[in-house]
N, CA and C of each residue as an Amber inpcrd file, in Angstrom:
protein
   504
   0.9230000  -1.3090000  -0.1770000   0.0340000  -0.0570000  -0.0420000
   0.9950000   1.2350000   0.2920000   0.6580000   2.3480000  -0.8620000
   1.0970000   3.4580000  -0.7130000   1.3400000   4.2660000   0.5920000
   2.1470000   5.0160000   0.4920000   2.2430000   5.9540000   1.9650000
   1.1890000   6.7030000   1.7760000   0.3380000   6.8960000   2.7860000
  -1.0050000   7.7130000   2.9790000  -0.7600000   9.1070000   2.8870000
   0.5390000   9.6940000   3.3040000   0.7780000  10.8400000   3.2320000
   1.3620000  11.4030000   1.7740000   1.9970000  10.5440000   1.0380000
   2.2890000  10.5230000  -0.2000000   1.0410000  10.5880000  -1.2170000
   0.0310000   9.6980000  -0.6550000  -1.1060000   9.3440000  -1.6750000
  -1.6930000  10.5120000  -1.6290000  -2.3160000  11.1840000  -0.2110000
  -3.0250000  12.2400000  -0.4420000  -2.5930000  13.9100000  -0.4540000
  -1.0720000  13.8150000  -0.0180000  -0.2920000  14.9240000  -0.2560000
   0.7270000  15.0640000  -0.9780000   0.9360000  14.3110000  -2.0270000
   2.3050000  14.0740000  -2.7170000   2.7480000  15.0440000  -3.7940000
   1.6980000  16.0350000  -4.0790000   1.6630000  17.1950000  -4.8870000
   2.1630000  18.6310000  -4.2130000   1.9860000  18.2510000  -2.8480000
   2.4560000  19.6450000  -2.0970000   3.8390000  19.6980000  -1.8620000
   4.1930000  20.9970000  -1.4500000   5.9820000  21.1420000  -1.3570000
   6.6440000  20.3900000  -0.1900000   8.0250000  19.7290000  -0.6980000
   8.6860000  18.7470000   0.2500000   8.7970000  19.2470000   1.7170000
   8.7710000  20.6750000   1.8080000   9.1380000  21.3010000   3.1410000
   7.6360000  21.1980000   3.9490000   6.4250000  21.1560000   3.4580000
   4.9690000  21.1180000   4.0750000   5.2310000  19.4530000   4.3110000
   5.7110000  18.8210000   3.2910000   5.5100000  17.1280000   3.5460000
   6.1280000  16.8430000   4.8380000   7.4450000  17.5180000   4.9430000
   8.4940000  16.8950000   5.9640000   7.6400000  17.3450000   7.1100000
   6.8810000  18.4040000   7.2700000   6.1570000  19.0150000   8.6080000
   5.4670000  17.6750000   8.9500000   4.2830000  17.3170000   8.0460000
   3.2990000  16.4390000   8.1620000   3.8530000  15.0510000   8.5850000
   4.9460000  14.4280000   7.8670000   5.6110000  13.2720000   8.3280000
   6.0510000  13.6550000   9.6130000   6.6900000  14.4460000  10.2720000
   6.9360000  14.6520000  11.4870000   5.7890000  14.4430000  12.4200000
   4.7750000  15.3440000  12.3010000   3.4410000  14.9880000  13.2240000
   3.4110000  13.6410000  12.8740000   3.2630000  13.2160000  11.9890000
   2.7130000  11.6600000  11.7280000   3.5520000  10.6770000  12.6540000
   4.6680000  10.8210000  12.4030000   5.8740000  10.1110000  13.3240000
   5.6810000  10.4700000  14.8740000   5.3090000  11.3950000  15.0810000
   4.9650000  11.8990000  16.8190000   3.7700000  11.0950000  17.1870000
   2.9930000  10.6510000  16.2680000   1.4980000  10.2300000  16.3240000
   0.4810000  11.2230000  16.7210000   0.5160000  12.6100000  16.3270000
  -0.0680000  13.7950000  16.7650000  -0.7490000  14.3070000  15.4080000
  -0.8590000  13.7240000  14.2530000  -1.5610000  14.4520000  13.1540000
  -2.8540000  14.2890000  13.2430000  -3.4580000  13.3430000  13.7400000
  -4.9580000  13.1420000  13.6670000  -5.3260000  14.3150000  14.8510000
  -4.7530000  14.4220000  15.9580000  -4.8920000  15.1570000  16.9080000
  -4.7760000  16.9170000  16.3870000  -3.9650000  16.9750000  15.6020000
  -3.7760000  18.3510000  15.1620000  -4.6290000  18.5770000  14.0680000
  -5.0190000  17.9410000  13.2270000  -6.3520000  18.1200000  12.6660000
  -7.6370000  18.1470000  13.0580000  -7.7450000  17.3840000  13.9760000
  -9.2590000  17.4840000  14.7450000  -9.2500000  18.5770000  15.6600000
  -8.1370000  19.1320000  16.0910000  -8.0110000  20.5670000  17.0670000
  -8.4360000  21.6750000  16.2620000  -8.2880000  21.4520000  15.0630000
  -8.6430000  22.5280000  14.3470000 -10.3110000  22.7970000  14.1870000
 -10.7830000  21.5180000  14.0460000 -11.9310000  21.3880000  13.8020000
 -12.8210000  20.5750000  14.9250000 -13.2140000  21.3350000  15.8540000
 -13.9010000  20.6810000  17.2200000 -15.3130000  20.3050000  17.1710000
 -15.9270000  20.7570000  15.9180000 -17.2590000  20.5680000  15.7500000
 -17.9570000  18.9630000  15.3810000 -18.9770000  18.5220000  15.9180000
 -19.4650000  17.3230000  15.7420000 -20.2430000  17.5280000  14.2370000
 -20.4960000  16.0370000  13.4760000 -21.0070000  16.1870000  12.5210000
 -22.4850000  16.8110000  12.5040000 -22.7460000  17.4550000  11.7450000
 -24.4210000  17.8720000  11.7250000 -25.1810000  16.9660000  10.8940000
 -24.7170000  16.7800000   9.5560000 -25.5440000  15.8410000   8.5820000
 -25.2090000  14.6210000   8.5890000 -25.9190000  13.5930000   9.1830000
 -25.7320000  12.3770000   9.2590000 -26.8750000  11.3220000   8.5870000
 -27.6620000  11.8730000   7.4390000 -28.6500000  11.0350000   7.2000000
 -29.1000000  11.7030000   5.8410000 -29.5840000  10.6800000   5.1580000
 -29.8690000  11.2620000   3.7330000 -30.9050000  12.4310000   3.4840000
 -31.8710000  12.3180000   4.2560000 -32.9720000  13.6570000   4.3900000
 -32.4220000  14.8980000   4.9250000 -31.3580000  14.6470000   5.6780000
 -30.6500000  16.0060000   6.2110000 -29.5180000  16.4570000   5.0660000
 -28.9420000  15.3960000   4.5570000 -27.9440000  15.8840000   3.5510000
 -28.6830000  16.5300000   2.4060000 -29.8530000  15.9630000   1.9070000
 -30.5810000  16.3850000   0.7530000 -30.8580000  17.9530000   1.0280000
 -31.4340000  18.2990000   2.2890000 -31.8560000  19.5920000   2.8690000
 -30.3890000  20.4940000   2.6600000 -29.5590000  19.9540000   3.1180000
 -28.2430000  20.8380000   3.2820000 -27.5830000  21.2230000   1.9460000
 -27.7870000  20.1890000   1.0900000 -27.3000000  20.2720000  -0.6500000
 -28.2730000  21.1400000  -1.3270000 -29.4820000  20.9770000  -0.9290000
 -30.4950000  21.9630000  -1.7090000 -30.2840000  23.3020000  -1.1950000
 -30.1340000  23.6130000   0.0980000 -30.1100000  24.9160000   0.4020000
 -28.8210000  25.5860000   0.1350000 -27.5540000  24.8040000  -0.0140000
 -26.4960000  25.4880000  -0.6940000 -26.7980000  25.6040000  -2.2410000
 -27.0520000  24.6920000  -2.7540000 -27.4720000  24.8280000  -4.5340000
 -28.4970000  26.0140000  -4.5470000 -29.4120000  26.2250000  -3.9490000
 -30.5140000  27.2250000  -4.2000000 -29.8650000  28.9330000  -3.8720000
 -28.8950000  28.8650000  -3.0100000 -28.3810000  29.8910000  -2.2570000
 -27.1940000  30.2190000  -3.7190000 -26.6240000  29.6500000  -4.2210000
 -25.3920000  29.8550000  -5.2150000 -25.6420000  29.6680000  -6.4120000
 -26.2410000  28.4580000  -6.9150000 -26.6110000  28.0460000  -8.2680000
 -28.2050000  27.7670000  -8.6500000 -28.7530000  29.0520000  -8.4640000
 -30.2090000  28.9550000  -8.7150000 -30.6810000  28.4850000 -10.0600000
 -29.8970000  28.8900000 -11.1460000 -30.1910000  28.5320000 -12.2970000
 -30.0060000  27.3620000 -12.6560000 -28.9870000  26.5280000 -11.8730000
 -28.5830000  25.2400000 -12.3580000 -29.5550000  24.1490000 -12.4290000
 -29.8180000  23.1400000 -13.2090000 -30.7040000  22.2150000 -13.1820000
 -30.7150000  21.3450000 -11.9550000 -32.0130000  21.0910000 -11.4440000
 -32.4360000  20.3120000 -10.0250000 -31.6550000  19.1750000  -9.9780000
 -31.3650000  18.8890000  -8.8390000 -30.9600000  17.6140000  -8.4000000
 -32.0900000  16.7540000  -8.1140000 -32.1970000  15.3360000  -8.8280000
 -33.1730000  14.3850000  -8.2470000 -32.9140000  13.4540000  -7.2270000
 -31.7320000  13.2780000  -6.9660000 -31.1450000  12.2940000  -6.0460000
 -30.0470000  12.9120000  -4.8320000 -30.0200000  13.0400000  -3.8940000
 -28.9260000  13.4190000  -3.0250000 -28.5950000  12.4470000  -2.0210000
 -27.7820000  11.4290000  -1.6730000 -27.6380000  10.5320000  -0.6280000
 -26.0700000  10.3410000  -0.3850000 -26.1910000   9.6690000   0.7710000
 -24.6930000   9.2220000   1.2670000 -24.6500000   7.6390000   0.5090000
 -23.3730000   7.6290000   0.2560000 -23.1110000   6.3410000  -0.5180000
 -21.7200000   5.6520000   0.0960000 -22.1340000   4.5090000   0.5190000
 -21.2410000   3.5270000   0.9880000 -19.9910000   3.1910000  -0.0250000
 -20.2370000   3.2080000  -1.3460000 -19.4830000   2.5050000  -2.2970000
 -18.5350000   3.7850000  -2.7300000 -18.6250000   5.0580000  -2.1090000
 -17.4620000   6.2280000  -2.4260000 -16.6210000   6.1590000  -1.2960000
 -15.4110000   5.6750000  -1.7590000 -14.5150000   5.7330000  -0.7460000
 -12.8820000   6.0770000  -1.0790000 -12.2310000   6.3100000  -0.3020000
 -10.8150000   6.8660000  -0.7720000 -10.0760000   6.0790000  -1.7410000
 -10.3250000   4.9460000  -1.5240000  -9.7580000   3.8600000  -2.1790000
  -9.8840000   4.2020000  -3.7600000 -10.6860000   4.5480000  -4.2670000
 -11.1190000   5.1000000  -5.8250000 -10.9570000   6.5230000  -5.9030000
 -10.6070000   7.0970000  -4.8050000 -10.0560000   8.7370000  -4.8730000
 -11.6030000   9.3340000  -5.0840000 -12.8420000   8.9250000  -5.0280000
 -13.7920000   9.5960000  -5.1590000 -14.6600000   9.7960000  -3.8510000
 -14.7810000  10.8450000  -3.4310000 -15.3370000  11.1380000  -2.0160000
 -16.6380000  11.8890000  -2.2820000 -17.3080000  12.0740000  -3.5710000
 -18.2110000  12.7480000  -3.8790000 -18.5580000  12.3540000  -5.3450000
 -19.6420000  12.4690000  -5.9240000 -19.9760000  12.1030000  -7.2630000
 -21.4060000  12.7490000  -7.8960000 -21.2250000  13.5590000  -8.7000000
 -22.2750000  14.0610000  -9.4380000 -22.1280000  13.4810000 -10.8660000
 -23.7420000  12.8370000 -10.9440000 -23.7610000  12.1440000 -12.1740000
 -25.1880000  12.8480000 -12.7710000 -24.9660000  12.6760000 -14.2530000
 -26.3670000  12.4810000 -15.0470000 -26.5440000  11.6590000 -15.5630000
 -27.8450000  10.9210000 -15.3210000 -28.5600000   9.7690000 -16.1460000
 -29.5810000  10.2790000 -16.9010000 -29.5240000   9.7090000 -17.9150000
 -30.4950000   9.9870000 -19.2240000 -31.2810000   8.6200000 -19.4020000
 -32.4870000   8.8920000 -19.4860000 -33.3120000   7.6770000 -19.9000000
 -34.3950000   8.0320000 -20.5670000 -34.5540000   7.0680000 -21.5590000
 -35.7030000   7.3670000 -22.4640000 -37.0200000   6.7390000 -22.0620000
 -38.2420000   7.7040000 -21.8250000 -39.4670000   7.5260000 -21.3240000
 -40.4260000   7.7970000 -22.3670000 -41.2020000   6.6630000 -23.0410000
 -42.0200000   7.0530000 -24.0060000 -41.1340000   7.6750000 -25.1230000
 -41.6930000   8.8420000 -25.8050000 -40.9410000   9.4910000 -26.9730000
 -40.0130000  10.5910000 -26.6290000 -39.8730000  10.7560000 -24.9580000
 -38.9300000  11.8320000 -24.6860000 -37.6890000  11.1030000 -23.7030000
 -36.4910000  12.2880000 -23.9420000 -35.3450000  11.8610000 -23.2410000
 -35.6000000  12.3130000 -21.8080000 -35.4280000  11.8580000 -20.6310000
 -35.2290000  12.3080000 -19.3960000 -34.1230000  12.1620000 -18.8040000
 -33.5920000  13.4790000 -18.2670000 -32.1790000  13.6210000 -17.9010000
 -32.2460000  13.9680000 -16.3790000 -31.8490000  13.0320000 -15.4510000
 -31.8090000  13.2520000 -13.9620000 -30.5880000  13.2150000 -13.7130000
 -30.1610000  14.4290000 -12.4580000 -28.8000000  14.7820000 -11.9550000
 -28.8350000  13.9330000 -10.4120000 -27.9210000  13.4700000 -10.0710000
 -27.6140000  12.6580000  -8.9660000 -26.3290000  13.2760000  -8.2080000
 -26.4810000  13.3880000  -7.0560000 -25.1690000  13.9350000  -6.1820000
 -24.9850000  12.8410000  -5.0970000 -23.9900000  11.8660000  -5.1650000
 -23.6820000  11.1840000  -4.0690000 -22.3580000  11.4040000  -3.3270000
 -22.3330000  11.4510000  -1.8100000 -21.2550000  11.6680000  -0.8530000
 -20.8790000  10.6370000  -0.2700000 -19.6320000  10.4520000  -0.1340000
 -19.0640000   9.2380000   0.6360000 -19.5790000   9.0820000   1.8830000
 -20.1750000   8.2430000   2.4270000 -20.8050000   7.8780000   3.8490000
 -19.8060000   8.5210000   4.9570000 -18.3820000   8.2790000   4.6910000
 -17.3710000   8.6880000   5.5590000 -17.6600000  10.0190000   6.1400000
 -18.4980000  10.8390000   5.2710000 -18.7910000  12.5420000   5.8380000
 -19.9020000  12.3930000   7.0720000 -20.2310000  11.2190000   7.5590000
 -21.4330000  11.3370000   8.5170000 -20.6740000  11.4310000   9.8250000
 -19.1600000  11.3480000   9.6250000 -18.2580000  11.3960000  11.0370000
 -17.2510000  12.3400000  11.0200000 -17.1500000  13.1690000   9.7690000
 -16.1260000  13.9260000   9.6650000 -16.5730000  15.4580000  10.3450000
 -15.5720000  16.2600000  10.6580000 -16.1320000  17.6670000  11.0300000
 -17.1280000  18.3430000   9.9110000 -17.8900000  19.2870000  10.2550000
 -18.7900000  19.6010000   8.9870000 -18.1750000  20.3980000   8.0920000
 -16.8170000  20.9550000   8.2720000 -16.2990000  21.6470000   7.0510000
 -15.8670000  20.7270000   6.0570000 -15.5170000  19.4610000   6.2300000
 -15.0550000  18.7640000   5.2120000 -16.2300000  18.3990000   4.3210000
 -17.5070000  18.0500000   5.1200000 -18.7770000  17.8610000   4.2440000
 -19.1450000  19.1320000   3.1970000 -18.9280000  19.9830000   3.9650000
 -19.2990000  21.4100000   2.8990000 -18.3950000  21.3300000   1.7240000
 -17.0130000  21.3430000   1.9570000 -15.9930000  21.2460000   0.8990000
 -16.5360000  20.1480000  -0.2150000 -16.7490000  19.0400000   0.3090000
 -17.0400000  18.0600000  -0.7950000 -18.2130000  18.6870000  -1.3640000
 -19.3180000  18.9800000  -0.9890000 -20.6450000  19.1670000  -1.4470000
 -20.4710000  20.5590000  -2.3700000 -19.3560000  21.3870000  -1.8450000
 -19.1730000  22.8060000  -2.5380000 -18.4570000  22.2870000  -4.1680000
 -17.5450000  21.2420000  -3.8480000 -16.8140000  20.8510000  -5.0110000
 -17.7180000  20.0490000  -6.1350000 -18.8640000  19.3270000  -5.5200000
 -19.7410000  18.7570000  -6.4630000 -20.7030000  19.1000000  -7.0740000
 -21.1090000  20.4880000  -6.1550000 -22.1080000  21.7820000  -6.8500000
 -21.4980000  22.4620000  -7.8750000 -19.9110000  22.6780000  -7.7840000
 -19.4980000  23.2950000  -8.8700000 -19.4930000  22.7020000 -10.0770000
 -19.4890000  21.0720000 -10.1040000 -19.4370000  20.5320000 -11.2760000
 -20.8840000  20.6050000 -12.0130000 -21.6380000  21.1090000 -11.5600000
 -22.7800000  21.4670000 -12.1800000 -22.8470000  22.8390000 -13.4470000
 -22.1880000  23.5720000 -12.8490000 -21.6830000  24.6170000 -14.0290000
 -20.3960000  24.4100000 -14.7560000 -19.3360000  23.9410000 -14.0880000
 -17.7200000  23.6130000 -14.6860000 -17.7520000  22.2120000 -14.7300000
 -17.6160000  21.3910000 -15.9250000 -17.1820000  20.0640000 -15.7890000
 -15.7060000  19.7150000 -15.3030000 -14.9790000  20.7620000 -15.6330000
 -13.4250000  20.6500000 -15.6040000 -12.8890000  21.0720000 -14.2740000
 -11.7060000  20.6390000 -13.8400000 -11.0440000  21.1590000 -12.5920000
 -10.2740000  22.4330000 -13.2650000 -10.9040000  23.3890000 -13.7090000
 -10.2570000  24.7660000 -14.2070000 -10.1710000  25.8440000 -13.4540000
  -9.5690000  27.1380000 -13.8010000  -9.5080000  28.2350000 -12.7190000
 -11.1120000  28.6300000 -12.4930000 -11.8140000  28.5940000 -13.4320000
 -13.3070000  29.0020000 -13.2440000 -14.0600000  27.8910000 -12.2380000
 -13.7780000  26.5820000 -12.1510000 -14.2320000  25.8880000 -11.3500000
 -13.8420000  25.9530000 -10.0050000 -12.5550000  26.4700000  -9.6750000
 -12.0270000  26.7700000  -8.3570000 -12.3040000  28.2250000  -7.9550000
 -12.5680000  29.1370000  -9.0550000 -13.1970000  30.3630000  -8.5830000
 -14.7620000  30.3250000  -7.8750000 -15.7550000  29.6020000  -8.5650000
 -16.7980000  29.1410000  -8.1560000 -16.8940000  28.1280000  -6.8050000
 -16.0630000  27.4080000  -6.3430000 -15.8750000  26.4200000  -5.2940000
 -15.3790000  27.7770000  -4.0900000 -14.7700000  28.7640000  -4.3170000
 -14.2990000  29.8400000  -3.3570000 -15.3160000  30.8580000  -3.1200000
 -16.0770000  30.8580000  -4.3320000 -17.3510000  31.8750000  -4.1310000
 -18.2430000  31.1700000  -3.1200000 -18.5270000  29.7690000  -3.2480000
 -19.2850000  29.2210000  -2.3430000 -18.7600000  28.7670000  -0.9720000
 -17.6270000  28.6450000  -0.9000000 -16.8530000  28.5420000   0.2700000
 -15.6210000  29.1010000   0.3340000 -15.1620000  30.4940000   1.0340000
 -14.0570000  31.1630000   0.8980000 -12.7770000  30.1870000   1.5270000
 -12.9750000  29.4320000   2.3810000 -11.8550000  28.7350000   3.0220000
 -11.9000000  27.2650000   2.2020000 -12.7180000  27.2730000   0.8280000
 -12.1890000  26.1380000   0.4110000 -11.1440000  25.4120000   0.0400000
 -10.1420000  25.9700000  -0.2780000  -8.5170000  25.4500000  -0.2970000
  -8.0210000  24.9080000   1.2090000  -8.3760000  25.8430000   2.2670000
  -8.0190000  25.4940000   3.3520000  -8.4510000  23.6490000   3.8010000
  -9.7650000  23.8710000   3.4750000 -10.5400000  22.7840000   4.1240000
 -10.1010000  21.3080000   3.1380000  -9.7990000  21.7310000   1.8390000
  -9.3770000  20.5260000   1.1640000  -8.1060000  20.1290000   1.6630000
  -7.1390000  20.9210000   1.9490000  -5.7970000  20.5250000   2.2820000
  -5.9800000  19.6150000   3.7820000  -6.9710000  20.1110000   4.5650000
  -6.9560000  19.7760000   6.0270000  -7.6050000  18.1690000   5.7690000
  -8.6470000  18.3640000   4.7650000  -9.5230000  16.8940000   4.7180000
  -8.1690000  16.0140000   4.0770000  -7.3360000  16.4020000   3.3480000
  -6.3800000  15.3340000   2.9390000  -5.2300000  14.9920000   4.2090000
  -5.3220000  15.8620000   5.4050000  -4.5030000  15.7860000   6.3980000
  -5.2440000  14.5080000   6.9760000  -6.5560000  14.9430000   7.2000000
  -7.2990000  14.0050000   8.0320000  -7.5300000  12.5250000   7.4060000
  -7.7140000  12.3160000   6.1690000  -7.5410000  10.9430000   5.5470000
  -6.2050000  10.4930000   5.7700000  -5.1020000  11.1850000   5.6680000
  -3.8530000  10.5770000   5.8300000  -3.6030000  10.1830000   7.2660000
  -4.1300000  10.9140000   8.1890000  -4.1990000  10.5760000   9.7070000
  -5.1610000   9.1740000   9.8250000  -6.5240000   9.1290000   9.3780000
  -7.0930000   8.0330000   9.6030000  -6.2450000   6.7720000   8.8030000
  -5.5890000   6.8590000   7.5610000  -5.2440000   5.8120000   7.2130000
  -3.8310000   5.2230000   8.0310000  -3.2970000   6.3470000   8.7650000
  -2.3780000   5.9660000   9.6830000  -2.9370000   5.3670000  10.9250000
  -3.9880000   5.2560000  11.0450000  -4.7600000   4.7700000  12.4540000
  -4.7960000   5.7670000  13.3390000  -4.5950000   6.9960000  13.2080000
  -4.5580000   8.1610000  14.3280000  -5.7500000   8.8540000  14.3270000
  -6.7540000   8.3500000  13.6910000  -8.1660000   9.0720000  13.7320000
  -9.0700000   7.7540000  13.7830000  -9.7120000   7.4300000  14.8170000
 -10.5140000   6.3540000  14.9590000 -11.4600000   6.4200000  13.8750000
């Protein structure tokens, strides 16, 4: 198995990785991350997730197509590097083509600090307008959540600490 720090943080500068490796070696990486986010999870069910995502979507992306299904998904795992998934499903019904949009979030986020769930939801909602991870995509993410990049980095730290056994 690949080193979790390298897996989640491999593209960051070596000086930063050295600090993370030092915290991991001391066994305090998990404490460091959770110390920054003491809040308990707020959204732990599919109906609550539906309300949460719908409120964000209506606040920032009023003109985007409706989401037909929003749920937690046990199949979304870090193993496949997918913590959230926004899909479009098209089906022929009679003589018409029906398109449905779905948003699935890894069940892992039922136990994480609420900021991490928000970051993943914002990321997936941004895909409603921008399909690629380009400058406009990240500008939209930062518009919806000004601390987007910090939450993304800290989520990577959290996942590495969890894989190292430093977060239950």
